[in-house]
Legacy VTK file of the C-alpha trace (Angstrom):
# vtk DataFile Version 3.0
C-alpha trace
ASCII
DATASET POLYDATA
POINTS 464 float
48.369 -13.208 22.248
44.888 -13.544 23.338
42.261 -12.549 20.436
40.122 -9.600 21.306
36.762 -10.832 22.602
33.369 -9.360 21.313
30.904 -7.430 23.193
27.375 -6.882 22.393
24.500 -5.312 23.623
21.732 -7.407 25.497
18.747 -6.465 23.987
15.044 -8.193 23.518
14.101 -11.093 25.080
17.508 -11.920 26.001
17.579 -8.832 28.045
14.622 -10.314 30.083
16.293 -13.704 30.001
19.284 -11.538 31.700
16.930 -9.910 34.349
15.809 -13.261 35.544
19.352 -14.949 35.818
20.286 -12.092 38.242
17.118 -12.290 40.376
17.951 -15.991 40.695
21.604 -15.406 41.351
20.744 -12.724 43.993
18.137 -15.405 45.318
20.448 -18.419 45.824
22.786 -15.859 47.398
19.929 -14.752 49.695
19.372 -17.919 50.874
23.108 -19.052 51.366
23.619 -20.841 54.642
26.412 -18.921 55.242
24.598 -15.487 54.446
21.388 -16.760 56.688
24.010 -16.914 59.584
25.573 -13.451 59.185
22.534 -11.758 59.300
21.213 -13.756 62.239
24.384 -13.065 63.761
23.991 -8.941 62.761
20.878 -9.319 64.283
18.935 -8.765 61.314
15.308 -10.606 61.563
13.323 -12.133 57.801
11.955 -9.169 57.540
14.964 -6.915 57.649
16.502 -9.043 55.612
13.044 -9.405 52.958
13.641 -5.557 52.330
17.232 -5.513 51.499
16.364 -7.735 48.404
13.548 -5.573 47.561
15.937 -2.307 48.374
18.488 -3.858 45.561
15.871 -4.198 43.052
15.006 -0.806 43.426
18.224 0.644 42.692
19.366 -1.867 40.244
15.940 -0.748 38.356
17.442 2.759 38.446
21.079 1.717 36.882
19.617 0.171 34.029
16.694 2.144 33.097
18.370 4.272 30.377
21.311 1.547 29.416
21.686 -1.730 28.122
23.501 -4.757 29.594
26.500 -6.035 27.824
27.792 -9.279 26.596
31.429 -9.662 26.868
32.659 -13.302 26.327
30.554 -15.585 29.227
30.031 -12.323 30.594
27.554 -9.780 31.610
28.014 -5.958 32.387
25.270 -4.110 34.274
27.538 -1.189 34.378
31.361 -0.241 34.198
30.689 -0.098 37.857
29.665 -2.877 38.887
31.468 -6.597 38.858
30.925 -8.449 35.811
28.150 -11.344 35.813
28.917 -14.375 37.028
31.869 -14.005 39.587
32.903 -13.885 42.702
33.093 -9.966 42.993
29.530 -10.122 41.872
28.493 -12.346 44.551
30.338 -10.196 46.984
28.567 -7.246 45.868
25.308 -8.787 46.365
26.514 -10.107 49.859
27.099 -6.673 50.966
23.710 -5.405 50.114
21.725 -8.198 51.216
23.604 -9.051 54.423
23.489 -5.238 55.856
20.544 -3.032 57.092
22.299 -0.304 57.760
23.718 1.680 54.822
26.464 3.325 56.632
27.647 -0.685 57.427
27.603 -1.252 53.764
30.810 -1.941 52.210
31.775 0.948 49.510
31.417 -0.633 45.831
34.379 0.839 44.495
37.667 2.649 46.033
39.678 3.818 43.308
43.409 4.649 44.068
45.739 7.358 42.785
49.133 4.981 42.088
51.130 7.959 41.294
50.479 12.008 40.329
52.357 11.771 37.555
51.017 12.501 34.292
52.440 14.223 30.616
49.435 15.728 30.094
48.045 18.865 31.772
43.641 18.674 31.770
42.099 22.079 32.926
39.702 19.398 34.807
42.167 17.324 36.819
41.835 17.058 40.435
45.713 16.214 40.628
47.044 18.868 38.652
49.805 16.206 37.851
53.025 16.856 37.259
56.364 14.656 36.574
57.597 14.567 39.941
57.516 11.038 41.811
58.637 12.026 45.075
55.546 13.024 46.481
53.581 9.523 45.152
52.935 6.991 48.006
55.309 4.213 49.316
54.737 1.430 47.296
54.423 -1.134 50.518
51.953 1.248 52.041
49.692 0.998 48.999
50.250 -2.583 48.772
49.095 -2.730 52.463
45.494 -0.564 51.487
44.980 -2.628 48.745
44.878 -5.424 51.101
42.463 -3.533 54.056
40.189 -2.444 51.288
40.295 -6.312 50.033
40.057 -7.525 53.608
36.682 -5.333 54.698
34.478 -6.634 51.564
34.750 -4.349 48.893
34.637 -5.934 45.273
36.332 -3.750 43.081
39.172 -1.595 42.973
40.538 1.206 40.475
44.010 1.993 40.026
44.857 5.383 38.117
46.872 8.070 38.540
47.739 10.896 37.200
49.013 8.584 34.471
49.375 5.094 35.826
51.692 3.909 32.932
53.539 6.541 33.254
55.465 4.757 36.266
54.673 1.185 34.442
57.197 -1.224 36.382
55.432 -0.099 40.060
51.758 -0.189 38.734
52.174 -3.906 37.671
53.674 -4.362 40.689
50.397 -2.973 42.415
48.607 -4.438 39.519
49.921 -8.293 40.781
49.314 -7.769 44.247
45.382 -7.251 43.905
43.654 -10.574 44.680
42.546 -12.503 41.689
38.846 -12.439 43.260
38.684 -8.849 43.277
37.133 -6.999 40.117
39.962 -4.577 38.752
40.030 -1.736 36.460
41.979 1.474 35.663
41.600 4.685 34.152
44.411 5.548 31.191
44.919 8.454 28.791
46.184 5.875 26.904
50.278 7.303 27.171
52.793 4.684 27.512
50.401 1.674 26.241
51.535 -1.172 24.306
50.602 -4.140 23.359
53.086 -6.006 25.425
51.996 -4.049 28.570
48.039 -4.580 27.979
48.551 -8.240 27.759
50.851 -8.514 30.443
48.005 -5.867 32.959
45.173 -8.950 31.704
47.339 -11.783 32.447
47.703 -10.197 35.789
44.329 -9.376 36.831
43.023 -6.759 35.019
39.368 -6.683 33.811
38.461 -3.567 32.610
39.836 0.083 31.672
38.551 3.369 30.881
40.593 5.059 28.078
40.296 9.001 28.093
39.035 10.557 24.781
36.586 13.809 25.034
36.393 14.187 20.938
36.489 12.945 17.936
38.234 15.416 16.415
41.854 14.639 17.085
42.800 18.695 17.644
40.095 19.322 19.913
41.177 16.192 22.290
44.728 17.298 22.162
44.063 20.839 22.695
42.124 19.564 25.872
44.979 17.409 26.961
47.934 19.676 26.295
49.273 17.594 23.875
49.721 17.036 19.973
49.559 13.479 20.699
46.881 12.667 22.738
43.909 11.453 20.349
46.371 8.837 18.548
47.545 7.455 21.736
44.056 6.957 22.914
42.884 5.364 20.068
45.947 2.892 19.746
45.084 2.269 23.379
41.918 1.163 22.851
43.173 -1.354 20.015
45.552 -3.063 22.022
43.235 -3.098 25.131
40.603 -4.671 23.348
43.039 -7.422 21.755
43.939 -8.370 24.806
40.625 -9.232 25.903
40.272 -6.051 28.412
36.873 -4.840 28.618
37.336 -2.008 27.114
35.184 1.536 27.629
36.234 5.158 26.858
35.656 8.266 29.603
34.784 10.932 28.427
34.824 14.616 29.768
32.607 16.928 27.398
33.745 19.697 26.175
30.768 22.917 25.579
30.292 21.649 22.255
29.024 18.311 22.934
26.004 20.082 24.440
25.079 20.227 20.697
23.247 16.957 20.072
24.426 16.496 16.539
27.987 16.769 17.784
27.734 14.155 20.846
25.443 11.887 18.279
28.858 11.891 15.942
31.024 11.042 19.062
28.801 8.209 19.851
28.750 6.787 15.969
32.808 7.034 16.598
32.861 5.228 19.581
30.640 2.344 18.094
33.345 2.229 15.389
36.201 2.079 17.631
34.280 -1.028 18.927
34.351 -0.184 22.903
32.004 -1.517 25.184
30.750 1.577 26.890
31.084 5.175 27.405
31.384 7.113 30.602
30.351 10.370 30.629
31.915 12.747 33.639
30.659 15.824 33.300
32.733 18.999 34.244
33.000 19.719 37.983
34.502 22.194 39.907
37.923 20.809 40.568
41.348 21.010 39.360
42.114 24.261 37.130
38.033 24.260 36.001
37.667 25.037 40.118
38.478 28.783 39.404
35.364 29.402 36.833
33.114 28.695 39.754
29.923 26.044 39.644
28.763 25.860 36.001
25.359 24.208 35.936
24.774 21.166 34.002
22.649 21.708 31.338
19.775 18.711 30.723
20.438 18.328 27.338
22.870 15.389 27.696
20.326 13.851 30.166
17.289 13.924 28.311
19.801 12.901 25.008
20.491 9.941 26.761
17.267 8.542 27.227
16.508 9.453 23.396
19.251 7.693 22.268
18.086 4.778 24.570
14.899 4.861 23.109
15.710 5.242 19.635
16.173 1.536 17.609
18.951 3.044 15.783
20.862 2.992 18.440
20.631 -0.287 20.138
23.698 -1.614 18.975
25.909 1.492 20.346
28.089 1.547 23.527
25.249 2.143 26.346
26.293 5.462 28.316
26.805 5.654 31.965
27.830 7.596 34.540
26.288 10.920 33.362
25.722 12.773 36.408
22.874 15.427 35.124
20.945 11.745 35.458
22.430 10.037 38.249
22.947 12.636 40.753
19.579 14.456 40.445
16.431 13.745 42.038
15.104 10.295 40.098
17.787 8.631 40.341
20.499 7.456 42.757
22.245 10.751 44.235
25.438 11.185 45.247
26.869 8.036 45.752
30.408 8.888 47.584
30.961 6.234 50.249
28.593 3.698 49.649
29.434 3.388 46.085
32.468 5.364 45.408
35.790 6.604 47.720
39.379 7.696 46.105
42.582 8.045 47.863
44.948 10.437 46.253
48.301 10.465 45.139
49.211 11.632 48.854
47.001 9.094 51.066
44.121 11.700 51.319
40.997 9.468 51.492
38.600 11.718 50.275
34.361 11.006 48.857
35.514 11.522 45.452
38.365 13.054 43.116
36.712 16.383 43.038
35.343 16.908 46.178
38.931 17.523 47.867
38.075 17.433 51.239
40.227 14.775 53.156
38.549 13.001 56.035
42.115 11.313 57.305
45.639 10.464 55.149
46.728 7.079 55.118
50.324 7.717 55.979
49.222 9.025 59.317
46.583 6.341 60.081
45.189 2.841 58.785
42.507 3.198 56.377
40.467 1.620 58.280
40.120 3.804 61.257
39.720 6.727 58.414
37.084 4.559 56.285
35.106 4.214 60.036
35.000 7.893 60.195
33.918 8.463 57.015
31.117 5.756 56.818
29.523 7.684 60.138
29.449 11.079 58.491
27.826 9.644 55.455
24.377 8.615 57.103
22.479 8.612 53.942
22.119 9.321 49.985
21.809 12.881 49.183
20.667 14.540 45.658
23.396 16.279 44.403
27.267 16.675 43.338
28.986 17.777 46.635
31.848 19.986 44.774
29.054 21.796 43.149
26.474 22.117 46.259
29.057 22.915 48.690
31.337 25.124 46.199
31.950 28.065 48.656
32.596 25.533 51.921
35.262 23.704 49.564
37.316 26.648 48.222
37.055 28.341 51.886
38.782 24.712 52.667
40.830 24.638 50.218
42.101 28.382 51.007
42.904 27.528 54.766
44.027 23.660 54.506
47.795 24.659 54.850
46.758 25.891 58.138
44.831 23.409 59.625
45.863 20.439 62.167
45.022 17.304 61.012
42.024 16.584 63.425
40.406 20.092 61.697
40.810 19.248 58.507
39.005 15.925 59.159
36.161 18.180 61.204
35.779 20.276 58.663
35.447 17.823 55.850
32.580 16.598 58.409
30.701 19.744 58.446
30.793 19.753 54.431
29.522 16.913 54.147
26.445 16.792 56.958
25.506 20.352 55.564
25.573 18.718 52.028
23.201 16.094 52.971
20.983 18.539 54.857
20.392 20.231 51.467
19.402 17.371 49.301
16.581 14.919 49.360
16.291 11.553 48.889
17.483 10.217 45.716
14.333 8.411 43.667
15.293 5.682 43.868
15.418 5.257 47.403
12.438 7.489 48.261
10.095 4.452 47.881
11.082 3.195 50.453
13.155 5.440 52.460
10.650 5.976 55.524
9.853 2.182 56.224
14.136 2.161 55.994
14.282 4.603 58.677
11.665 2.776 60.692
13.136 -0.956 59.968
16.694 0.927 61.081
15.178 1.990 64.369
13.794 -1.405 65.161
16.743 -2.952 64.189
19.432 -0.592 66.392
16.837 -0.927 69.293
17.452 -4.669 69.179
21.083 -4.271 69.207
21.213 -1.829 72.020
19.040 -4.446 73.804
21.243 -7.300 73.005
24.325 -5.352 74.329
22.621 -4.888 77.375
21.719 -8.633 77.940
25.700 -9.308 77.353
26.615 -7.216 79.435
24.310 -8.033 82.323
25.576 -12.145 81.538
29.041 -10.731 82.121
28.590 -8.722 85.261
28.525 -5.489 84.063
LINES 1 465
464 0 1 2 3 4 5 6 7 8 9 10 11 12 13 14 15 16 17 18 19 20 21 22 23 24 25 26 27 28 29 30 31 32 33 34 35 36 37 38 39 40 41 42 43 44 45 46 47 48 49 50 51 52 53 54 55 56 57 58 59 60 61 62 63 64 65 66 67 68 69 70 71 72 73 74 75 76 77 78 79 80 81 82 83 84 85 86 87 88 89 90 91 92 93 94 95 96 97 98 99 100 101 102 103 104 105 106 107 108 109 110 111 112 113 114 115 116 117 118 119 120 121 122 123 124 125 126 127 128 129 130 131 132 133 134 135 136 137 138 139 140 141 142 143 144 145 146 147 148 149 150 151 152 153 154 155 156 157 158 159 160 161 162 163 164 165 166 167 168 169 170 171 172 173 174 175 176 177 178 179 180 181 182 183 184 185 186 187 188 189 190 191 192 193 194 195 196 197 198 199 200 201 202 203 204 205 206 207 208 209 210 211 212 213 214 215 216 217 218 219 220 221 222 223 224 225 226 227 228 229 230 231 232 233 234 235 236 237 238 239 240 241 242 243 244 245 246 247 248 249 250 251 252 253 254 255 256 257 258 259 260 261 262 263 264 265 266 267 268 269 270 271 272 273 274 275 276 277 278 279 280 281 282 283 284 285 286 287 288 289 290 291 292 293 294 295 296 297 298 299 300 301 302 303 304 305 306 307 308 309 310 311 312 313 314 315 316 317 318 319 320 321 322 323 324 325 326 327 328 329 330 331 332 333 334 335 336 337 338 339 340 341 342 343 344 345 346 347 348 349 350 351 352 353 354 355 356 357 358 359 360 361 362 363 364 365 366 367 368 369 370 371 372 373 374 375 376 377 378 379 380 381 382 383 384 385 386 387 388 389 390 391 392 393 394 395 396 397 398 399 400 401 402 403 404 405 406 407 408 409 410 411 412 413 414 415 416 417 418 419 420 421 422 423 424 425 426 427 428 429 430 431 432 433 434 435 436 437 438 439 440 441 442 443 444 445 446 447 448 449 450 451 452 453 454 455 456 457 458 459 460 461 462 463
């Protein structure tokens, strides 16, 4: 058995030193001869390349603005949605940024794959409406082929989840084994079906990190939320065994209404620290699953403000950092919706969606290759935008859900594209991109002109 690895927040002078290491590492990647040749072949000039490097710095600043990095053994984690440093996956993520000017051509940072629809719990916000029927789950070989296709296109990080992935453990383990060792592999779990033997086996076969769902510090509240009297105990047990196995262990929290009382959230925060988790990923309620019937419930600014206060308060400098808070990330001052650019989701029935809760499909891997679907969705997302797709486009998505059984395959795709175009038109350029956006558009226009001119020369030489 592997002994538990301790995690610690990177603070003070160590934080400045680590940022310096990141800069040096990114600069080496930027100057690497193979990457220089890659950019030259794509038609990027020196100014384009330098712009990419600067753009990456803006995004890094936004990610780390109200959270601390975490030391995990010999590695450091900026955020649980970014591969650890140093690692091959980290280098690949940096290469993807610096080697591509057009945002539509940057490989997605994470592809999340639902390995099964099955789950013993009944969470109101869950977009899968999980049952215990396996017959609708995707063919195992199709999933393996899709994992390989995702890796081939340069995606550095994969998440495997459900439903509850441990519900079909033997199948899940085979999928874990199929993931390339250089890919940063994560999973979501409710804690159901987790044992020390299984945690060790998953770690030995390449699992880097896990998010364990735990929505409250009071067992009865969490159990009621999940629809099981044992959910709390299973989640806490899972946290311990994953830590003991040497897996980077985080909490995933969907805040209940009483968590908007700062005193209650701080109780949860203290509780998380005592559990010894590395991070807390706060995933606020979205209009998906049974929650969709309630309509759009605006996210309160309480948690966003509290995150800033806790980050600035020295009493909490050793508490697990808070990440993923949509009231911060999706709003004007940060990154906006990161669907496609940083995240894509494949449902347990094969639909490729911008995220779990958007519930619109750009294609299904049972009917065409993931590569073809990926090219389609990349064209649709031409820029980042503030807001959350299912919240901004709630009426349109509800109408889509109402009529999708009557739509043809191509009609579903066309409607999904229309929803995303309208979403981008309604939103604004997020704060992290705004200072450089006009310059980016100018550079992109010139870049496309050079590409067209190069193509014209090629056609002339070939007699076309």
